[in-house]
N, C-alpha and C positions, 0 to 999 in steps of 0.2 A: 257769448260776449253780451246779450240782452240781460242773463241773467246776474253777472257780476257788476256788467260796470252798470245796467239800469237798474233790476229789482232790490240788490244788495248794495246800489249804489257805493261802489269801492273806487277809489283811485285809479287809474291803468296802472301803476307802477305794482301795485298790491295785485291787481286782476293776475296781470301778465307772469307774478312769481309762483303764483299758486301751483301748487299739484292737482293732477284729476280728482285724487283721491281727498282734497283738501277741499276743491270747488263741489263734486260730490255730497259732502257733509254739510256746507251750506248750504246746497239745497236742500238736503234733507230736514234741514232745521226748518228751512222755510214750509213744509209741507209734513208737522210729523202724524198725520192724520193718514197718510200714505203707506200701505202694507210693501213689506219687503217682498220678493220675489218667494215663491214656494222653495221650501227645501226639500232634498232627496225623499226621505220619506211620506212627506203629504203629496208627493208628484207620485209614488208608488202607488200608494193607495188609490188615488185618481187611476189609475191605469186596471188597478184589480175591480174597481167597481166601473168602470167604463172601459173595457176592451174595444181595440180596435176591431175585430173580429178575426175570422180564421185564416192565418198564414195562409200564402198562395206557394 
């Protein structure tokens, strides 16, 4: 609520009608420098580079 009503200064009636994807898009627009979560390809590459060790 603090993002929508405070930071974005939305009127309450607009905030409460927003969907979660709309709110997430508004939040991303406030911080364009923040990376998205890594994709499967990047994750698999890290698993190969840094394995957990021998399976038990």
